[in-house]
C-alpha positions as protocol buffer text, in pm:
chain_id: "A"
residue {
  index: 1
  type: MET
  ca { x: 2137 y: -142 z: -787 }
}
residue {
  index: 2
  type: ALA
  ca { x: 2297 y: -466 z: -683 }
}
residue {
  index: 3
  type: GLN
  ca { x: 2663 y: -491 z: -778 }
}
residue {
  index: 4
  type: ASP
  ca { x: 2828 y: -797 z: -922 }
}
residue {
  index: 5
  type: VAL
  ca { x: 3066 y: -980 z: -694 }
}
residue {
  index: 6
  type: PRO
  ca { x: 3383 y: -1117 z: -855 }
}
residue {
  index: 7
  type: THR
  ca { x: 3356 y: -1493 z: -861 }
}
residue {
  index: 8
  type: ASP
  ca { x: 3427 y: -1794 z: -1079 }
}
residue {
  index: 9
  type: ARG
  ca { x: 3192 y: -1887 z: -1359 }
}
residue {
  index: 10
  type: ALA
  ca { x: 3041 y: -2178 z: -1171 }
}
residue {
  index: 11
  type: THR
  ca { x: 2893 y: -1949 z: -903 }
}
residue {
  index: 12
  type: PRO
  ca { x: 2579 y: -1736 z: -967 }
}
residue {
  index: 13
  type: VAL
  ca { x: 2691 y: -1372 z: -974 }
}
residue {
  index: 14
  type: ASN
  ca { x: 2370 y: -1187 z: -906 }
}
residue {
  index: 15
  type: HIS
  ca { x: 2124 y: -1408 z: -724 }
}
residue {
  index: 16
  type: GLY
  ca { x: 1914 y: -1329 z: -418 }
}
residue {
  index: 17
  type: PHE
  ca { x: 1659 y: -1504 z: -202 }
}
residue {
  index: 18
  type: GLY
  ca { x: 1308 y: -1386 z: -123 }
}
residue {
  index: 19
  type: VAL
  ca { x: 1035 y: -1516 z: 107 }
}
residue {
  index: 20
  type: ASP
  ca { x: 673 y: -1405 z: 72 }
}
residue {
  index: 21
  type: ILE
  ca { x: 455 y: -1456 z: 381 }
}
residue {
  index: 22
  type: GLY
  ca { x: 81 y: -1478 z: 324 }
}
residue {
  index: 23
  type: GLY
  ca { x: -219 y: -1577 z: 526 }
}
residue {
  index: 24
  type: SER
  ca { x: -232 y: -1925 z: 375 }
}
residue {
  index: 25
  type: GLY
  ca { x: 122 y: -1996 z: 257 }
}
residue {
  index: 26
  type: VAL
  ca { x: 487 y: -1901 z: 300 }
}
residue {
  index: 27
  type: LYS
  ca { x: 678 y: -1914 z: -29 }
}
residue {
  index: 28
  type: GLY
  ca { x: 1046 y: -1873 z: -106 }
}
residue {
  index: 29
  type: ALA
  ca { x: 1288 y: -1906 z: -396 }
}
residue {
  index: 30
  type: VAL
  ca { x: 1622 y: -1804 z: -538 }
}
residue {
  index: 31
  type: VAL
  ca { x: 1588 y: -1508 z: -777 }
}
residue {
  index: 32
  type: ASP
  ca { x: 1805 y: -1405 z: -1070 }
}
residue {
  index: 33
  type: LEU
  ca { x: 1841 y: -1034 z: -999 }
}
residue {
  index: 34
  type: ASP
  ca { x: 1940 y: -955 z: -1357 }
}
residue {
  index: 35
  type: THR
  ca { x: 1614 y: -1089 z: -1501 }
}
residue {
  index: 36
  type: GLY
  ca { x: 1371 y: -1109 z: -1210 }
}
residue {
  index: 37
  type: ARG
  ca { x: 1308 y: -1476 z: -1277 }
}
residue {
  index: 38
  type: LEU
  ca { x: 1296 y: -1752 z: -1019 }
}
residue {
  index: 39
  type: VAL
  ca { x: 1589 y: -1991 z: -1024 }
}
residue {
  index: 40
  type: GLY
  ca { x: 1484 y: -2349 z: -963 }
}
residue {
  index: 41
  type: ASP
  ca { x: 1170 y: -2449 z: -777 }
}
residue {
  index: 42
  type: ARG
  ca { x: 961 y: -2227 z: -554 }
}
residue {
  index: 43
  type: ILE
  ca { x: 927 y: -2377 z: -207 }
}
residue {
  index: 44
  type: LYS
  ca { x: 590 y: -2339 z: -34 }
}
residue {
  index: 45
  type: ILE
  ca { x: 486 y: -2436 z: 316 }
}
residue {
  index: 46
  type: LEU
  ca { x: 143 y: -2373 z: 466 }
}
residue {
  index: 47
  type: THR
  ca { x: 134 y: -2078 z: 703 }
}
residue {
  index: 48
  type: PRO
  ca { x: 128 y: -2216 z: 1058 }
}
residue {
  index: 49
  type: GLN
  ca { x: -187 y: -2167 z: 1260 }
}
residue {
  index: 50
  type: PRO
  ca { x: -184 y: -1966 z: 1471 }
}
residue {
  index: 51
  type: SER
  ca { x: 52 y: -1757 z: 1260 }
}
residue {
  index: 52
  type: THR
  ca { x: 254 y: -1620 z: 1552 }
}
residue {
  index: 53
  type: PRO
  ca { x: 592 y: -1456 z: 1491 }
}
residue {
  index: 54
  type: GLU
  ca { x: 796 y: -1748 z: 1626 }
}
residue {
  index: 55
  type: ALA
  ca { x: 596 y: -2008 z: 1431 }
}
residue {
  index: 56
  type: VAL
  ca { x: 620 y: -1817 z: 1104 }
}
residue {
  index: 57
  type: ALA
  ca { x: 990 y: -1743 z: 1158 }
}
residue {
  index: 58
  type: LYS
  ca { x: 1059 y: -2115 z: 1198 }
}
residue {
  index: 59
  type: THR
  ca { x: 877 y: -2177 z: 869 }
}
residue {
  index: 60
  type: VAL
  ca { x: 1089 y: -1914 z: 696 }
}
residue {
  index: 61
  type: ALA
  ca { x: 1405 y: -2078 z: 834 }
}
residue {
  index: 62
  type: GLN
  ca { x: 1283 y: -2415 z: 709 }
}
residue {
  index: 63
  type: ILE
  ca { x: 1235 y: -2278 z: 357 }
}
residue {
  index: 64
  type: VAL
  ca { x: 1577 y: -2110 z: 350 }
}
residue {
  index: 65
  type: GLU
  ca { x: 1744 y: -2427 z: 481 }
}
residue {
  index: 66
  type: GLN
  ca { x: 1559 y: -2647 z: 231 }
}
residue {
  index: 67
  type: ALA
  ca { x: 1679 y: -2422 z: -51 }
}
residue {
  index: 68
  type: GLY
  ca { x: 2038 y: -2440 z: 73 }
}
residue {
  index: 69
  type: TRP
  ca { x: 2067 y: -2060 z: 66 }
}
residue {
  index: 70
  type: THR
  ca { x: 2339 y: -1901 z: 279 }
}
residue {
  index: 71
  type: GLY
  ca { x: 2327 y: -1530 z: 187 }
}
residue {
  index: 72
  type: PRO
  ca { x: 2105 y: -1235 z: 283 }
}
residue {
  index: 73
  type: VAL
  ca { x: 1728 y: -1292 z: 277 }
}
residue {
  index: 74
  type: GLY
  ca { x: 1438 y: -1062 z: 194 }
}
residue {
  index: 75
  type: VAL
  ca { x: 1104 y: -1124 z: 363 }
}
residue {
  index: 76
  type: THR
  ca { x: 762 y: -974 z: 297 }
}
residue {
  index: 77
  type: LEU
  ca { x: 489 y: -934 z: 557 }
}
residue {
  index: 78
  type: PRO
  ca { x: 122 y: -843 z: 510 }
}
residue {
  index: 79
  type: SER
  ca { x: 193 y: -552 z: 740 }
}
residue {
  index: 80
  type: VAL
  ca { x: 312 y: -195 z: 756 }
}
residue {
  index: 81
  type: VAL
  ca { x: 684 y: -228 z: 832 }
}
residue {
  index: 82
  type: THR
  ca { x: 905 y: 54 z: 961 }
}
residue {
  index: 83
  type: GLY
  ca { x: 1263 y: -3 z: 1069 }
}
residue {
  index: 84
  type: GLY
  ca { x: 1205 y: -377 z: 1053 }
}
residue {
  index: 85
  type: VAL
  ca { x: 916 y: -357 z: 1301 }
}
residue {
  index: 86
  type: ALA
  ca { x: 566 y: -479 z: 1207 }
}
residue {
  index: 87
  type: ARG
  ca { x: 313 y: -208 z: 1283 }
}
residue {
  index: 88
  type: THR
  ca { x: -4 y: -378 z: 1161 }
}
residue {
  index: 89
  type: ALA
  ca { x: -117 y: -734 z: 1090 }
}
residue {
  index: 90
  type: ALA
  ca { x: -342 y: -837 z: 802 }
}
residue {
  index: 91
  type: ASN
  ca { x: -419 y: -1209 z: 765 }
}
residue {
  index: 92
  type: ILE
  ca { x: -153 y: -1299 z: 1023 }
}
residue {
  index: 93
  type: ASP
  ca { x: -170 y: -1323 z: 1401 }
}
residue {
  index: 94
  type: LYS
  ca { x: -219 y: -990 z: 1578 }
}
residue {
  index: 95
  type: SER
  ca { x: 82 y: -1068 z: 1799 }
}
residue {
  index: 96
  type: TRP
  ca { x: 294 y: -949 z: 1505 }
}
residue {
  index: 97
  type: ILE
  ca { x: 205 y: -589 z: 1589 }
}
residue {
  index: 98
  type: GLY
  ca { x: 510 y: -432 z: 1751 }
}
residue {
  index: 99
  type: THR
  ca { x: 735 y: -729 z: 1672 }
}
residue {
  index: 100
  type: ASP
  ca { x: 1090 y: -651 z: 1556 }
}
residue {
  index: 101
  type: ALA
  ca { x: 1057 y: -881 z: 1256 }
}
residue {
  index: 102
  type: GLY
  ca { x: 1401 y: -799 z: 1122 }
}
residue {
  index: 103
  type: SER
  ca { x: 1572 y: -911 z: 1442 }
}
residue {
  index: 104
  type: LEU
  ca { x: 1348 y: -1217 z: 1472 }
}
residue {
  index: 105
  type: PHE
  ca { x: 1422 y: -1345 z: 1123 }
}
residue {
  index: 106
  type: SER
  ca { x: 1791 y: -1266 z: 1155 }
}
residue {
  index: 107
  type: ARG
  ca { x: 1806 y: -1467 z: 1477 }
}
residue {
  index: 108
  type: VAL
  ca { x: 1637 y: -1779 z: 1338 }
}
residue {
  index: 109
  type: LEU
  ca { x: 1858 y: -1754 z: 1028 }
}
residue {
  index: 110
  type: GLY
  ca { x: 2181 y: -1759 z: 1225 }
}
residue {
  index: 111
  type: GLY
  ca { x: 2246 y: -1386 z: 1238 }
}
residue {
  index: 112
  type: ARG
  ca { x: 2254 y: -1318 z: 866 }
}
residue {
  index: 113
  type: ASP
  ca { x: 2130 y: -995 z: 709 }
}
residue {
  index: 114
  type: VAL
  ca { x: 1752 y: -985 z: 660 }
}
residue {
  index: 115
  type: SER
  ca { x: 1539 y: -716 z: 496 }
}
residue {
  index: 116
  type: VAL
  ca { x: 1168 y: -700 z: 584 }
}
residue {
  index: 117
  type: LEU
  ca { x: 909 y: -503 z: 392 }
}
residue {
  index: 118
  type: ASN
  ca { x: 538 y: -482 z: 317 }
}
residue {
  index: 119
  type: ASP
  ca { x: 416 y: -740 z: 67 }
}
residue {
  index: 120
  type: ALA
  ca { x: 256 y: -489 z: -171 }
}
residue {
  index: 121
  type: ASP
  ca { x: 572 y: -278 z: -163 }
}
residue {
  index: 122
  type: ALA
  ca { x: 775 y: -584 z: -259 }
}
residue {
  index: 123
  type: ALA
  ca { x: 541 y: -655 z: -550 }
}
residue {
  index: 124
  type: GLY
  ca { x: 566 y: -292 z: -660 }
}
residue {
  index: 125
  type: ILE
  ca { x: 945 y: -302 z: -656 }
}
residue {
  index: 126
  type: ALA
  ca { x: 943 y: -621 z: -863 }
}
residue {
  index: 127
  type: GLU
  ca { x: 697 y: -491 z: -1122 }
}
residue {
  index: 128
  type: ASP
  ca { x: 883 y: -161 z: -1151 }
}
residue {
  index: 129
  type: ARG
  ca { x: 1222 y: -326 z: -1189 }
}
residue {
  index: 130
  type: PHE
  ca { x: 1137 y: -637 z: -1390 }
}
residue {
  index: 131
  type: GLY
  ca { x: 769 y: -641 z: -1485 }
}
residue {
  index: 132
  type: ALA
  ca { x: 492 y: -420 z: -1616 }
}
residue {
  index: 133
  type: ALA
  ca { x: 666 y: -89 z: -1540 }
}
residue {
  index: 134
  type: LYS
  ca { x: 1026 y: -173 z: -1624 }
}
residue {
  index: 135
  type: ASP
  ca { x: 1039 y: 82 z: -1907 }
}
residue {
  index: 136
  type: THR
  ca { x: 829 y: 349 z: -1734 }
}
residue {
  index: 137
  type: ASP
  ca { x: 960 y: 671 z: -1583 }
}
residue {
  index: 138
  type: GLY
  ca { x: 772 y: 887 z: -1336 }
}
residue {
  index: 139
  type: VAL
  ca { x: 514 y: 784 z: -1078 }
}
residue {
  index: 140
  type: VAL
  ca { x: 397 y: 423 z: -1085 }
}
residue {
  index: 141
  type: ILE
  ca { x: 120 y: 293 z: -860 }
}
residue {
  index: 142
  type: LEU
  ca { x: 65 y: -79 z: -812 }
}
residue {
  index: 143
  type: LEU
  ca { x: -273 y: -180 z: -671 }
}
residue {
  index: 144
  type: THR
  ca { x: -348 y: -538 z: -569 }
}
residue {
  index: 145
  type: PHE
  ca { x: -718 y: -616 z: -586 }
}
residue {
  index: 146
  type: GLY
  ca { x: -815 y: -895 z: -348 }
}
residue {
  index: 147
  type: THR
  ca { x: -988 y: -912 z: -10 }
}
residue {
  index: 148
  type: GLY
  ca { x: -880 y: -550 z: 22 }
}
residue {
  index: 149
  type: ILE
  ca { x: -663 y: -324 z: -192 }
}
residue {
  index: 150
  type: GLY
  ca { x: -289 y: -317 z: -137 }
}
residue {
  index: 151
  type: SER
  ca { x: -78 y: -38 z: -281 }
}
residue {
  index: 152
  type: ALA
  ca { x: 278 y: 51 z: -370 }
}
residue {
  index: 153
  type: VAL
  ca { x: 407 y: 382 z: -507 }
}
residue {
  index: 154
  type: LEU
  ca { x: 739 y: 433 z: -683 }
}
residue {
  index: 155
  type: HIS
  ca { x: 893 y: 737 z: -848 }
}
residue {
  index: 156
  type: ASN
  ca { x: 1166 y: 660 z: -1099 }
}
residue {
  index: 157
  type: GLY
  ca { x: 1224 y: 333 z: -918 }
}
residue {
  index: 158
  type: VAL
  ca { x: 1235 y: 482 z: -568 }
}
residue {
  index: 159
  type: LEU
  ca { x: 979 y: 335 z: -328 }
}
residue {
  index: 160
  type: LEU
  ca { x: 751 y: 542 z: -106 }
}
residue {
  index: 161
  type: PRO
  ca { x: 695 y: 272 z: 157 }
}
residue {
  index: 162
  type: ASN
  ca { x: 386 y: 165 z: 345 }
}
residue {
  index: 163
  type: THR
  ca { x: 114 y: 344 z: 151 }
}
residue {
  index: 164
  type: GLU
  ca { x: -233 y: 228 z: 254 }
}
residue {
  index: 165
  type: PHE
  ca { x: -442 y: 365 z: -31 }
}
residue {
  index: 166
  type: GLY
  ca { x: -700 y: 91 z: 8 }
}
residue {
  index: 167
  type: HIS
  ca { x: -816 y: 279 z: 317 }
}
residue {
  index: 168
  type: MET
  ca { x: -846 y: 614 z: 143 }
}
residue {
  index: 169
  type: GLU
  ca { x: -1199 y: 752 z: 155 }
}
residue {
  index: 170
  type: VAL
  ca { x: -1362 y: 782 z: -186 }
}
residue {
  index: 171
  type: ASP
  ca { x: -1703 y: 949 z: -183 }
}
residue {
  index: 172
  type: GLY
  ca { x: -1777 y: 851 z: 174 }
}
residue {
  index: 173
  type: LYS
  ca { x: -1648 y: 493 z: 161 }
}
residue {
  index: 174
  type: GLU
  ca { x: -1306 y: 332 z: 188 }
}
residue {
  index: 175
  type: ALA
  ca { x: -1157 y: 255 z: -153 }
}
residue {
  index: 176
  type: GLU
  ca { x: -1133 y: -118 z: -82 }
}
residue {
  index: 177
  type: HIS
  ca { x: -1497 y: -126 z: 26 }
}
residue {
  index: 178
  type: ARG
  ca { x: -1581 y: 1 z: -321 }
}
residue {
  index: 179
  type: ALA
  ca { x: -1337 y: -172 z: -551 }
}
residue {
  index: 180
  type: ALA
  ca { x: -1169 y: -475 z: -393 }
}
residue {
  index: 181
  type: SER
  ca { x: -1233 y: -791 z: -593 }
}
residue {
  index: 182
  type: SER
  ca { x: -1405 y: -931 z: -282 }
}
residue {
  index: 183
  type: VAL
  ca { x: -1672 y: -661 z: -328 }
}
residue {
  index: 184
  type: LYS
  ca { x: -1737 y: -786 z: -681 }
}
residue {
  index: 185
  type: GLU
  ca { x: -1776 y: -1142 z: -555 }
}
residue {
  index: 186
  type: ARG
  ca { x: -1981 y: -1057 z: -248 }
}
residue {
  index: 187
  type: ASN
  ca { x: -2227 y: -837 z: -437 }
}
residue {
  index: 188
  type: ASP
  ca { x: -2227 y: -1052 z: -752 }
}
residue {
  index: 189
  type: LEU
  ca { x: -2133 y: -752 z: -967 }
}
residue {
  index: 190
  type: SER
  ca { x: -2072 y: -781 z: -1339 }
}
residue {
  index: 191
  type: TYR
  ca { x: -1730 y: -676 z: -1467 }
}
residue {
  index: 192
  type: LYS
  ca { x: -1892 y: -362 z: -1607 }
}
residue {
  index: 193
  type: GLN
  ca { x: -2045 y: -271 z: -1272 }
}
residue {
  index: 194
  type: TRP
  ca { x: -1726 y: -342 z: -1081 }
}
residue {
  index: 195
  type: ALA
  ca { x: -1505 y: -157 z: -1333 }
}
residue {
  index: 196
  type: LYS
  ca { x: -1718 y: 153 z: -1274 }
}
residue {
  index: 197
  type: GLU
  ca { x: -1625 y: 142 z: -905 }
}
residue {
  index: 198
  type: VAL
  ca { x: -1258 y: 76 z: -985 }
}
residue {
  index: 199
  type: SER
  ca { x: -1256 y: 378 z: -1219 }
}
residue {
  index: 200
  type: ARG
  ca { x: -1410 y: 588 z: -944 }
}
residue {
  index: 201
  type: VAL
  ca { x: -1131 y: 492 z: -706 }
}
residue {
  index: 202
  type: LEU
  ca { x: -854 y: 536 z: -962 }
}
residue {
  index: 203
  type: ALA
  ca { x: -984 y: 880 z: -1053 }
}
residue {
  index: 204
  type: ARG
  ca { x: -949 y: 986 z: -690 }
}
residue {
  index: 205
  type: PHE
  ca { x: -589 y: 861 z: -682 }
}
residue {
  index: 206
  type: GLU
  ca { x: -522 y: 1044 z: -1008 }
}
residue {
  index: 207
  type: ASP
  ca { x: -647 y: 1376 z: -872 }
}
residue {
  index: 208
  type: LEU
  ca { x: -416 y: 1351 z: -571 }
}
residue {
  index: 209
  type: LEU
  ca { x: -104 y: 1188 z: -714 }
}
residue {
  index: 210
  type: TRP
  ca { x: -102 y: 1231 z: -1093 }
}
residue {
  index: 211
  type: PRO
  ca { x: 57 y: 892 z: -1168 }
}
residue {
  index: 212
  type: ASP
  ca { x: 205 y: 800 z: -1505 }
}
residue {
  index: 213
  type: LEU
  ca { x: 95 y: 437 z: -1481 }
}
residue {
  index: 214
  type: PHE
  ca { x: -129 y: 210 z: -1276 }
}
residue {
  index: 215
  type: ILE
  ca { x: -44 y: -160 z: -1245 }
}
residue {
  index: 216
  type: ALA
  ca { x: -334 y: -388 z: -1156 }
}
residue {
  index: 217
  type: GLY
  ca { x: -239 y: -688 z: -949 }
}
residue {
  index: 218
  type: GLY
  ca { x: -416 y: -950 z: -742 }
}
residue {
  index: 219
  type: GLY
  ca { x: -584 y: -1266 z: -861 }
}
residue {
  index: 220
  type: ILE
  ca { x: -842 y: -1082 z: -1068 }
}
residue {
  index: 221
  type: SER
  ca { x: -564 y: -939 z: -1286 }
}
residue {
  index: 222
  type: ARG
  ca { x: -547 y: -1279 z: -1453 }
}
residue {
  index: 223
  type: LYS
  ca { x: -879 y: -1185 z: -1617 }
}
residue {
  index: 224
  type: HIS
  ca { x: -764 y: -833 z: -1702 }
}
residue {
  index: 225
  type: GLU
  ca { x: -904 y: -847 z: -2054 }
}
residue {
  index: 226
  type: LYS
  ca { x: -1254 y: -860 z: -1905 }
}
residue {
  index: 227
  type: TRP
  ca { x: -1233 y: -539 z: -1704 }
}
residue {
  index: 228
  type: ILE
  ca { x: -927 y: -321 z: -1770 }
}
residue {
  index: 229
  type: PRO
  ca { x: -1064 y: -213 z: -2112 }
}
residue {
  index: 230
  type: LEU
  ca { x: -1383 y: -99 z: -1931 }
}
residue {
  index: 231
  type: LEU
  ca { x: -1200 y: 150 z: -1708 }
}
residue {
  index: 232
  type: THR
  ca { x: -1261 y: 517 z: -1784 }
}
residue {
  index: 233
  type: ASN
  ca { x: -984 y: 697 z: -1594 }
}
residue {
  index: 234
  type: ARG
  ca { x: -721 y: 894 z: -1783 }
}
residue {
  index: 235
  type: THR
  ca { x: -406 y: 712 z: -1667 }
}
residue {
  index: 236
  type: PRO
  ca { x: -297 y: 394 z: -1849 }
}
residue {
  index: 237
  type: VAL
  ca { x: -369 y: 73 z: -1657 }
}
residue {
  index: 238
  type: VAL
  ca { x: -175 y: -246 z: -1729 }
}
residue {
  index: 239
  type: PRO
  ca { x: -192 y: -589 z: -1565 }
}
residue {
  index: 240
  type: ALA
  ca { x: 85 y: -707 z: -1338 }
}
residue {
  index: 241
  type: GLU
  ca { x: 327 y: -945 z: -1510 }
}
residue {
  index: 242
  type: LEU
  ca { x: 503 y: -1127 z: -1229 }
}
residue {
  index: 243
  type: ARG
  ca { x: 186 y: -1255 z: -1062 }
}
residue {
  index: 244
  type: ASN
  ca { x: 250 y: -1480 z: -762 }
}
residue {
  index: 245
  type: ALA
  ca { x: 628 y: -1442 z: -795 }
}
residue {
  index: 246
  type: ALA
  ca { x: 626 y: -1064 z: -743 }
}
residue {
  index: 247
  type: GLY
  ca { x: 659 y: -1072 z: -365 }
}
residue {
  index: 248
  type: ILE
  ca { x: 947 y: -1318 z: -374 }
}
residue {
  index: 249
  type: VAL
  ca { x: 1127 y: -1121 z: -646 }
}
residue {
  index: 250
  type: GLY
  ca { x: 1078 y: -787 z: -473 }
}
residue {
  index: 251
  type: ALA
  ca { x: 1195 y: -926 z: -140 }
}
residue {
  index: 252
  type: ALA
  ca { x: 1511 y: -1072 z: -293 }
}
residue {
  index: 253
  type: TYR
  ca { x: 1584 y: -743 z: -469 }
}
residue {
  index: 254
  type: ALA
  ca { x: 1527 y: -548 z: -146 }
}
residue {
  index: 255
  type: ALA
  ca { x: 1767 y: -771 z: 46 }
}
residue {
  index: 256
  type: THR
  ca { x: 2040 y: -699 z: -206 }
}
residue {
  index: 257
  type: THR
  ca { x: 1982 y: -327 z: -258 }
}
residue {
  index: 258
  type: GLY
  ca { x: 1870 y: -212 z: 86 }
}
residue {
  index: 259
  type: VAL
  ca { x: 1554 y: -37 z: -33 }
}
residue {
  index: 260
  type: THR
  ca { x: 1351 y: -143 z: 271 }
}
residue {
  index: 261
  type: PRO
  ca { x: 1196 y: 121 z: 498 }
}
């Protein structure tokens, strides 16, 4: 956990800064690490096209400078990240693959400490610490339903980084090819039809991992009342609480606690 730094009352004691990089936008904000809430306005700049490492890094630096933040920074990437290096690239330029993102961001930010992690992992950390799973012990799995399925796994608050459960085969087909929200839209499925596929996928995860809680994220979680009650798997499923702020919050927390892979 982050530790308080002795300071005067006029200075925030336990704040961090997170930046969430997506295919369409780069968003950043100061985060209160005691509550998980954003402090002040969220800053958003369109993701540069092409979204090369240097171009995106300059955008991140612009956001941090605009916010007037001078401390460590956490950054999410839509990528598997190990040791600060991007190993894959989803919805960003393929030139990210093999890039030492940690060193790149640190350089454009004047040499300060930077933590880089997968975007779904950041959301999972945030939901486990501050959101839907904050009072839950055991194994928690966050799944983000969108174009694909992102995943994050935590056990008693400890992250198992870079899970790619959306690519797990379920009855001969990748999980995200069955149950991503894009499948619902593309095939014009009813919520009942789509929930059947989601249950099928969750049941497979249950048999392998025996989670205590699933958290459903992604844009479709805003309409959770239309489909979560239709799920038939045995593990409780709850909607994500932090929504679009989860990546920023998780990144800021990671930068302060050093939980990144």
